C-alpha positions as CSV (number, residue, x, y, z in Angstrom):
1,M,-2.5,10.9,-13.6
2,N,-0.1,11.9,-10.8
3,A,3.7,12.3,-10.5
4,R,4.2,8.5,-9.8
5,D,1.9,7.1,-12.5
6,G,4.6,6.6,-15.1
7,V,6.0,3.7,-13.0
8,N,2.5,2.4,-12.2
9,V,1.4,2.3,-15.8
10,G,4.6,0.5,-16.8
11,V,3.8,-2.3,-14.2
12,T,0.3,-2.6,-15.4
13,T,1.4,-2.9,-19.1
14,L,3.8,-5.7,-18.2
15,V,1.0,-7.6,-16.4
16,V,-1.3,-7.4,-19.4
17,A,1.5,-8.5,-21.7
18,G,1.7,-11.7,-19.6
19,V,4.9,-10.8,-17.7
20,L,3.7,-11.1,-14.2
21,V,5.3,-8.4,-12.0
22,A,4.6,-7.8,-8.3
23,S,4.6,-4.6,-6.4
24,F,8.0,-5.6,-4.9
25,L,10.3,-7.1,-7.4
26,R,13.7,-7.6,-5.6
27,T,14.9,-9.4,-2.6
28,G,16.9,-7.6,0.0
29,W,15.3,-8.0,3.4
30,G,17.2,-9.1,6.4
31,K,20.1,-8.3,8.7
32,D,22.4,-10.4,6.5
33,P,22.2,-11.8,3.0
34,S,22.3,-15.3,4.5
35,A,19.4,-14.7,6.8
36,A,17.2,-17.8,7.2
37,S,13.8,-18.1,5.6
38,T,11.2,-20.2,7.3
39,P,8.7,-22.1,5.1
40,L,5.7,-21.8,7.2
41,P,4.0,-18.5,8.1
42,T,3.7,-17.4,11.8
43,P,1.3,-14.8,13.0
44,P,2.5,-11.5,14.3
45,A,2.5,-10.9,18.0
46,A,-0.8,-10.2,19.6
47,S,-2.3,-6.9,18.5
48,V,-2.0,-3.9,20.8
49,P,-5.4,-2.4,21.6
50,P,-6.3,0.7,19.5
51,G,-4.7,3.7,21.0
52,A,-2.3,1.9,23.3
53,G,1.2,3.5,23.3
54,S,0.2,6.6,21.3
55,T,-2.4,9.1,20.4
56,P,-2.9,11.2,17.3
57,S,-1.4,14.2,19.0
58,T,1.6,12.2,20.1
59,A,2.1,10.9,16.5
60,L,2.1,14.5,15.2
61,R,4.8,15.5,17.6
62,L,6.9,12.4,16.7
63,V,7.2,13.3,13.1
64,G,7.3,17.1,13.3
65,G,10.4,19.2,12.8
66,S,13.5,18.6,10.8
67,I,15.4,15.3,10.7
68,D,18.7,14.5,9.0
69,P,18.7,10.7,8.5
70,A,22.5,10.6,8.3
71,T,22.6,11.5,12.0
72,V,19.9,9.2,13.1
73,P,21.3,6.1,14.8
74,V,21.0,2.7,13.0
75,R,19.6,0.0,15.3
76,S,17.2,-2.8,15.6
77,V,13.6,-1.8,16.3
78,D,11.1,-4.5,17.4
79,Q,8.0,-2.4,17.1
80,A,7.3,0.8,15.1
81,L,4.6,3.3,15.1
82,F,5.5,4.6,11.7
83,V,7.8,3.6,8.9
84,A,9.1,5.6,5.9
85,E,11.4,4.6,3.1
86,V,13.7,7.5,2.3
87,I,16.0,7.9,-0.7
88,G,18.2,10.6,-2.2
89,G,21.2,11.0,0.1
90,E,23.2,9.8,3.0
91,G,21.0,8.0,5.5
92,S,18.7,6.6,2.8
93,G,16.8,3.5,3.9
94,L,14.0,2.7,6.4
95,L,13.3,5.5,8.9
96,V,11.1,4.3,11.8
97,V,9.5,5.7,14.9
98,D,10.3,3.3,17.8
99,A,7.1,2.4,19.6
100,A,9.0,1.8,22.8
101,T,10.7,5.2,23.0
102,G,8.8,7.4,20.5
103,E,12.2,8.3,18.9
104,W,13.3,8.2,15.3
105,A,15.8,5.4,14.2
106,R,17.2,4.0,11.0
107,S,16.2,0.4,10.9
108,D,19.1,-2.1,10.4
109,L,16.9,-4.0,7.9
110,V,18.3,-3.7,4.4
111,S,15.7,-3.2,1.8
112,T,15.8,-2.7,-2.0
113,M,12.1,-2.6,-2.6
114,D,10.2,-1.3,-5.6
115,G,6.9,-0.8,-3.9
116,P,5.2,0.8,-0.9
117,L,6.0,-0.2,2.7
118,L,3.3,-2.2,4.4
119,L,3.6,-2.1,8.2
120,S,1.5,-4.6,10.2
121,P,-1.2,-3.1,12.5
122,D,0.8,-4.0,15.6
123,G,4.0,-2.5,14.1
124,R,6.1,-5.6,14.3
125,S,6.2,-6.9,10.7
126,L,6.3,-5.8,7.1
127,V,4.8,-7.6,4.2
128,R,5.7,-7.7,0.5
129,A,4.9,-9.6,-2.7
130,V,8.2,-10.7,-4.3
131,W,9.2,-12.0,-7.7
132,S,11.3,-15.2,-7.6
133,P,13.6,-15.5,-10.7
134,S,14.3,-19.1,-9.9
135,S,10.6,-20.2,-9.9
136,G,9.3,-17.5,-12.2
137,E,6.5,-16.9,-9.7
138,V,5.4,-14.1,-7.4
139,G,5.2,-15.0,-3.7
140,V,4.2,-13.3,-0.4
141,E,6.5,-12.8,2.5
142,T,6.3,-11.2,5.9
143,V,9.4,-9.9,7.6
144,E,9.9,-9.4,11.3
145,L,10.9,-5.8,11.9
146,G,13.2,-6.6,14.9
147,T,15.0,-9.7,13.5
148,G,14.7,-9.6,9.8
149,T,13.4,-13.1,9.8
150,V,11.4,-13.9,6.6
151,H,8.3,-16.0,6.7
152,Q,6.9,-17.3,3.4
153,V,3.2,-17.2,3.1
154,A,1.6,-19.9,0.9
155,V,-1.2,-18.5,-1.3
156,P,-3.1,-21.4,-3.0
157,E,-3.9,-19.5,-6.2
158,P,-6.1,-20.8,-9.0
159,P,-4.3,-22.1,-12.2
160,D,-2.8,-19.4,-14.5
161,C,-2.9,-16.8,-11.7
162,S,-0.1,-14.8,-10.0
163,V,0.0,-12.5,-7.0
164,D,-0.2,-8.8,-7.9
165,A,-0.5,-7.0,-4.5
166,V,-1.1,-7.7,-0.8
167,A,-2.5,-5.9,2.2
168,W,-2.7,-6.4,6.0
169,A,-6.1,-7.0,7.5
170,P,-6.7,-4.8,10.6
171,D,-6.4,-7.8,13.0
172,G,-2.9,-8.4,11.8
173,R,-3.7,-12.1,11.5
174,H,-4.9,-12.1,7.9
175,L,-3.6,-10.8,4.5
176,G,-5.7,-9.8,1.6
177,V,-4.1,-10.9,-1.7
178,V,-5.0,-9.6,-5.2
179,S,-4.0,-11.8,-8.1
180,V,-4.1,-11.4,-11.9
181,C,-5.2,-14.5,-13.9
182,A,-4.5,-15.0,-17.6
183,T,-5.8,-18.3,-19.0
184,P,-4.4,-19.0,-22.5
185,N,-6.9,-19.3,-25.4
186,V,-5.0,-21.2,-28.2
187,Y,-6.6,-22.2,-31.4
188,P,-4.7,-23.7,-34.4
189,K,-5.8,-21.0,-36.9
190,D,-7.1,-18.3,-34.7
191,P,-5.0,-17.5,-31.6
192,K,-6.7,-15.1,-29.2
193,D,-5.7,-13.0,-26.3
194,P,-5.8,-14.8,-22.9
195,T,-9.0,-14.7,-20.8
196,Y,-8.2,-12.3,-17.9
197,A,-9.6,-12.2,-14.4
198,T,-8.9,-10.7,-11.0
199,V,-9.0,-12.9,-7.9
200,V,-9.1,-11.6,-4.3
201,Q,-8.3,-14.0,-1.5
202,E,-7.8,-13.7,2.3
203,V,-5.1,-15.8,3.9
204,E,-5.0,-16.6,7.6
205,L,-1.3,-16.4,8.7
206,A,-1.5,-18.9,11.6
207,T,-3.1,-21.7,9.7
208,G,-2.6,-21.0,6.0
209,R,-6.4,-21.3,5.4
210,T,-7.6,-19.3,2.4
211,F,-10.9,-17.7,1.9
212,D,-12.0,-16.5,-1.6
213,I,-13.4,-13.0,-1.4
214,E,-14.3,-12.6,-5.1
215,R,-13.3,-13.3,-8.7
216,V,-13.9,-10.6,-11.3
217,P,-13.9,-12.0,-14.9
218,G,-12.5,-10.0,-17.8
219,R,-10.7,-7.4,-15.7
220,T,-7.1,-7.1,-14.3
221,P,-5.6,-5.3,-11.3
222,S,-4.6,-1.8,-12.1
223,E,-2.9,0.7,-9.8
224,T,-3.9,-1.9,-7.2
225,Y,-2.8,-0.5,-3.8
226,P,-5.2,-2.8,-1.9
227,S,-6.4,-2.0,1.6
228,Y,-8.9,-3.0,4.2
229,S,-11.3,-0.6,5.8
230,P,-10.4,0.1,9.5
231,D,-13.1,-2.2,10.7
232,G,-12.0,-5.0,8.3
233,R,-15.4,-5.3,6.6
234,L,-14.5,-3.8,3.2
235,F,-11.6,-4.4,0.8
236,A,-10.6,-1.8,-1.7
237,Y,-8.3,-2.1,-4.7
238,G,-7.6,-0.7,-8.2
239,I,-8.9,-2.6,-11.2
240,S,-9.1,-2.1,-15.0
241,G,-12.2,-0.2,-16.3
242,G,-13.3,3.4,-16.6
243,T,-13.0,5.6,-19.7
244,E,-11.3,3.8,-22.6
245,F,-9.2,5.6,-25.2
246,E,-8.6,4.9,-28.8
247,D,-5.3,3.2,-28.1
248,G,-7.0,0.8,-25.7
249,E,-5.7,2.4,-22.5
250,S,-8.1,3.4,-19.8
251,W,-8.0,5.4,-16.6
252,G,-8.9,2.4,-14.4
253,A,-11.3,2.2,-11.5
254,V,-11.5,1.6,-7.8
255,R,-13.5,-1.4,-6.6
256,V,-14.8,-1.9,-3.0
257,T,-16.1,-5.3,-2.1
258,P,-17.4,-6.6,1.3
259,V,-15.0,-9.2,2.8
260,H,-17.8,-11.5,4.0
261,G,-20.5,-11.2,1.4
262,G,-22.5,-8.5,-0.2
263,D,-22.5,-6.4,-3.3
264,A,-19.3,-4.8,-4.6
265,H,-19.2,-1.3,-6.1
266,D,-17.0,0.2,-8.8
267,W,-16.0,3.9,-9.3
268,D,-14.6,4.6,-12.8
269,D,-11.8,7.0,-13.6
270,V,-10.3,7.2,-10.1
271,H,-7.5,5.4,-8.3
272,L,-6.5,5.0,-4.7
273,V,-4.1,7.4,-3.0
274,Y,-0.9,6.0,-1.7
275,G,-0.6,4.8,1.8
276,D,-3.8,4.3,3.9
277,P,-6.7,5.7,1.8
278,W,-9.4,5.3,4.4
279,R,-10.7,8.4,6.1
280,D,-13.0,6.3,8.2
281,A,-14.6,2.9,8.0
282,T,-16.8,3.9,5.0
283,T,-15.0,6.7,3.2
284,L,-12.1,6.4,0.8
285,L,-9.9,9.1,-0.6
286,V,-9.0,8.7,-4.3
287,W,-7.5,10.6,-7.3
288,D,-10.0,11.9,-9.8
289,E,-8.4,11.1,-13.1
290,L,-10.7,13.5,-15.1
291,A,-9.9,16.6,-12.9
292,D,-7.0,19.0,-13.1
293,V,-4.1,17.2,-11.3
294,L,-3.1,20.4,-9.5
295,G,-6.6,21.8,-9.0
296,P,-8.9,21.9,-6.0
297,D,-11.0,19.0,-7.3
298,S,-8.0,16.7,-8.0
299,H,-9.3,14.2,-5.5
300,A,-12.6,12.7,-4.4
301,L,-14.2,11.1,-1.3
302,L,-16.1,7.9,-2.1
303,D,-18.9,7.0,0.3
304,T,-19.2,3.2,0.3
305,T,-22.5,3.4,2.2
306,T,-24.3,5.5,-0.4
307,S,-22.1,4.8,-3.4
308,T,-21.7,8.6,-3.9
309,R,-18.6,10.5,-4.9
310,S,-17.8,14.0,-3.6
311,P,-15.0,16.3,-4.9
312,Y,-12.2,17.0,-2.5
313,G,-8.8,18.5,-3.0
314,I,-6.3,21.2,-2.0
315,D,-5.2,23.5,-4.7
316,Q,-1.6,22.7,-6.0
317,L,-1.3,19.7,-3.6
318,T,-0.4,16.4,-5.3
319,N,1.0,13.0,-4.2
320,L,-1.0,12.3,-1.1
321,D,0.6,9.6,1.1
322,G,-2.5,8.5,3.0
323,F,-3.8,8.9,6.5
324,V,-1.8,8.5,9.7
325,A,-3.6,8.8,13.0
326,G,-6.5,10.8,11.3
327,T,-4.2,13.2,9.6
328,L,-3.6,13.2,5.8
329,L,0.0,13.3,4.7
330,A,1.0,14.9,1.4
331,E,4.1,16.1,-0.5
332,Q,4.4,19.1,-2.7
333,A,6.7,22.1,-2.8
334,D,3.8,24.5,-3.1
335,P,1.9,25.2,-0.8
336,C,4.0,23.2,1.6
337,P,7.8,23.5,1.0
338,V,8.9,20.6,3.2
339,T,9.2,16.8,2.6
340,L,5.8,15.9,4.1
341,C,3.0,18.1,5.2
342,S,-0.3,17.4,7.0
343,V,-3.7,18.3,5.8
344,D,-6.6,19.1,8.1
345,L,-9.6,17.5,6.2
346,S,-12.1,19.8,8.0
347,T,-10.5,23.1,7.2
348,G,-8.1,22.3,4.3
349,A,-5.2,23.8,6.3
350,V,-1.8,22.6,5.2
351,A,1.1,22.6,7.7
352,P,4.7,21.3,7.7
353,W,5.0,17.7,9.1
354,L,8.4,16.4,8.3
355,T,11.5,18.1,6.8
356,L,14.5,16.2,5.4
357,P,17.7,17.5,3.9
358,T,17.5,19.0,0.3
359,G,17.5,16.2,-2.3
360,M,16.0,13.6,0.0
361,Q,12.4,12.3,-0.5
362,V,10.0,9.9,1.0
363,V,9.1,7.0,-1.3
364,S,6.3,5.5,0.9
365,V,5.0,5.6,4.4
366,S,3.0,3.2,6.6
367,A,1.6,3.4,10.1
368,A,0.7,0.8,12.7
369,R,-3.1,1.2,12.7
370,S,-3.5,-0.5,16.1
371,L,-1.0,1.8,17.8
372,L,-2.2,5.1,16.3
373,A,-6.0,5.3,16.8
374,D,-7.8,8.2,15.2
């Protein structure tokens, strides 16, 4: 269990209790509270070819050094290479790297999110799952980065199901949606718990067509953090399972399923790192729940080709924020006394990557995959 798991476990408990809570619970997107919402989804602009506009070395230069968000100009940005939600001081909000200029800016989008940022592969849109108090349901929305325009995405879920989490497909034209299902079992003299299931669907933004990837009976999303592999062939997410304790709690598991047919595989007692967990098209980085959280084996690499699991970690390094342009981002005062540091996976070397004023921290980061090729 890591430093953020207290929040994650709370969300999972609410879902199991039947109160369906999404990754993002509150509204708040847009340039203005009265910003219009369009009922039909529209696809993002055409994807930029991998590597166009930036390279891994350029990305590293962009986020290096010390930044004071209070002095960064607030302006509209149509396309971003990198987005970070920052809290804890003046200038809190959405920090972005403008794809057109390579400069930092504070987005004029207003966000009060309770979940990770999810930037589209082309850097032009964000996506979220959002709870609607009026309908009592969870929906999916995309938001144009430059205008704040919200597009509702219809997800034709099975009965008794509700959206839990969402992810961009690498093509930027599809979304992967993970839902939790709880079908009531009511008997006059013997009421039982609901029958649970996890459903994974893919939605095409331009047409609204939905493709069912899989249904997993008897299990619920847990520490979900869904994501596609870079080539779009695999879909990974967190699900219940793993070692179970006397109180009924368990560490959970990571499940990887082929998007277009094939056998899924589960790894027990692990959960996905935050941000982009894919080292490459077949290898995932995860937390090892059974290892020392601050030890050198705190994480593991999962090989989806061989179904093997190899220990991987940096001593004293916790809260990994995923891969950006082939570099792993992490946050920990020791051995890297800055806001974000980079980790060289080959050598294990840790170096400063981003420094913010004392008291400020990065809640989540997301990169435009199509613009920052490895």
